[in-house]
N, C-alpha and C positions, 0 to 999 in steps of 0.2 A: 500497444499503446502508442498514441502518437505523441509527437513533442509538446503539442499544446495540452493533451489528457496530464501528461508527466509534468506539466510546468504547473497546472492548476492542482494537483495533487500535492506538489512540492509547497505552493502557497498555503493550502489548508494546513499542513504539516506544521509550517513555520508561524502559524497563525497561534498555535498550542506552546504556550511556554514550559517546557519540560525536557529533559535531558532526551528522554527515549525519542520524542518527536524530532527533534535536533538531530540526533543520529539516523532518525528516518528520513528526514529531508535531504540530509547529505548522501544517503543511498539514492534517492530519487535524482539528485543532480548529478551523480556519476553517473547514471545511466543516461541522462540528458546528453551528455557530453558524446555519448558513443551511438546515439541515435540518429540517423538521417531521415529517415519516413515514421517507422515505426516499429516498435520494440518487437522481435521476434516472440512466439508464443511461448517456448520454453524461458526466456529470459525476463517476460512479463510474470510468469508462473513463479521464477526465484524471487525477483524482486518484489513483486506483492506478497510472497512469502516471509520473507523478509522484513517487510515493512509492517505486516500483520502482527509478527511477534513483537515488534517496539511498542505498537499501539496497545497491543495486549498487557504488555508489560506496564505501559504506562497508565492504563486503568487499575492495575494492581497495586501500583505502588508510589505513583505521583499524587501529589496534592492537588486536585484539579476544580476551577470554579464550576458550576452546574453548567454553562454556556460548552466548556471545555469538554464536559465529559459527553454533552449531547454531541459535539463535533466527531470526538474519537468515537463515541458508540456508531455513529454512522461510517464512518471511516473503515473501524474493525469490520462491520458487515459488508462493505465494499470490497475491500481486500480479500476476505473470504469468499466471498462470490467471484472474485476474479481468479483467484488461486483453482477453485473448483471447475470455474468454466475452461481454464487454461489445462486442466487435467483431463477433463472429457474430450477436449480438442485433440489432445497427444494420445488418447487411448488409456491413459492411466487409470481413470474411472470409467466405468460402462453404465449407461442408463439402465435402469430396471424396466422392464416392460409391463 
Protein backbone atom coordinates (compact mmCIF):
# COMPACT_ATOMS: atom_id res chain seq x y z
CA UNK A 1 0.00 0.00 0.00
CA UNK A 2 1.22 3.44 -0.84
CA UNK A 3 1.27 6.27 1.68
CA UNK A 4 -1.75 7.79 -0.10
CA UNK A 5 -3.70 4.52 0.18
CA UNK A 6 -2.80 4.26 3.86
CA UNK A 7 -3.90 7.85 4.47
CA UNK A 8 -7.23 7.18 2.74
CA UNK A 9 -7.76 4.03 4.81
CA UNK A 10 -6.98 5.94 8.00
CA UNK A 11 -9.46 8.68 7.07
CA UNK A 12 -12.22 6.16 6.43
CA UNK A 13 -11.57 4.42 9.75
CA UNK A 14 -11.55 7.73 11.63
CA UNK A 15 -14.96 8.50 10.14
CA UNK A 16 -16.55 5.70 12.16
CA UNK A 17 -16.77 6.52 15.84
CA UNK A 18 -16.03 3.40 17.83
CA UNK A 19 -13.09 2.14 19.88
CA UNK A 20 -12.22 -0.64 17.43
CA UNK A 21 -11.99 1.78 14.49
CA UNK A 22 -9.88 4.17 16.55
CA UNK A 23 -7.47 1.31 17.29
CA UNK A 24 -7.42 0.32 13.61
CA UNK A 25 -6.72 3.93 12.56
CA UNK A 26 -3.82 4.05 15.04
CA UNK A 27 -2.33 0.89 13.50
CA UNK A 28 -2.53 2.50 10.07
CA UNK A 29 -0.98 5.74 11.40
CA UNK A 30 1.93 3.76 12.84
CA UNK A 31 2.46 2.03 9.49
CA UNK A 32 2.39 5.40 7.72
CA UNK A 33 5.33 6.65 9.76
CA UNK A 34 7.50 3.74 8.66
CA UNK A 35 6.62 3.67 4.96
CA UNK A 36 8.72 5.74 2.58
CA UNK A 37 7.13 4.60 -0.69
CA UNK A 38 5.09 1.44 -0.43
CA UNK A 39 4.37 -1.03 2.32
CA UNK A 40 6.09 -4.38 1.65
CA UNK A 41 3.70 -7.26 0.87
CA UNK A 42 4.16 -9.08 4.19
CA UNK A 43 3.81 -5.87 6.19
CA UNK A 44 0.66 -5.01 4.22
CA UNK A 45 -0.72 -8.49 4.92
CA UNK A 46 -0.05 -8.15 8.64
CA UNK A 47 -1.49 -4.63 8.85
CA UNK A 48 -4.61 -5.49 6.87
CA UNK A 49 -5.14 -8.63 8.92
CA UNK A 50 -4.97 -6.62 12.14
CA UNK A 51 -7.28 -3.92 10.78
CA UNK A 52 -9.68 -6.58 9.46
CA UNK A 53 -9.90 -8.10 12.95
CA UNK A 54 -10.77 -4.79 14.53
CA UNK A 55 -13.36 -4.01 11.88
CA UNK A 56 -14.97 -7.42 12.34
CA UNK A 57 -15.06 -6.85 16.08
CA UNK A 58 -16.66 -3.43 15.58
CA UNK A 59 -19.33 -5.01 13.41
CA UNK A 60 -20.00 -7.53 16.18
CA UNK A 61 -19.99 -5.29 19.25
CA UNK A 62 -20.28 -1.60 18.40
CA UNK A 63 -23.53 0.29 18.13
CA UNK A 64 -23.29 1.62 14.59
CA UNK A 65 -25.46 3.80 12.42
CA UNK A 66 -26.69 2.31 9.16
CA UNK A 67 -24.12 4.43 7.30
CA UNK A 68 -21.25 3.28 9.53
CA UNK A 69 -22.40 -0.32 9.11
CA UNK A 70 -22.15 0.08 5.32
CA UNK A 71 -18.72 1.70 5.56
CA UNK A 72 -17.40 -1.09 7.77
CA UNK A 73 -18.94 -3.82 5.61
CA UNK A 74 -17.04 -2.40 2.64
CA UNK A 75 -13.82 -2.01 4.63
CA UNK A 76 -14.10 -5.55 5.97
CA UNK A 77 -14.36 -6.92 2.43
CA UNK A 78 -11.46 -4.73 1.30
CA UNK A 79 -9.19 -5.88 4.13
CA UNK A 80 -10.08 -9.54 3.50
CA UNK A 81 -9.26 -9.10 -0.17
CA UNK A 82 -5.95 -7.40 0.58
CA UNK A 83 -4.95 -10.14 3.02
CA UNK A 84 -5.83 -12.91 0.59
CA UNK A 85 -4.12 -11.16 -2.33
CA UNK A 86 -0.95 -10.70 -0.26
CA UNK A 87 -1.07 -14.35 0.79
CA UNK A 88 -1.31 -15.38 -2.87
CA UNK A 89 1.63 -13.12 -3.72
CA UNK A 90 3.81 -14.64 -0.99
CA UNK A 91 2.85 -18.20 -1.83
CA UNK A 92 0.97 -18.80 1.41
CA UNK A 93 -2.10 -19.60 -0.67
CA UNK A 94 -2.15 -21.31 -4.02
CA UNK A 95 -4.83 -20.59 -6.57
CA UNK A 96 -6.64 -23.77 -7.65
CA UNK A 97 -6.61 -24.43 -11.35
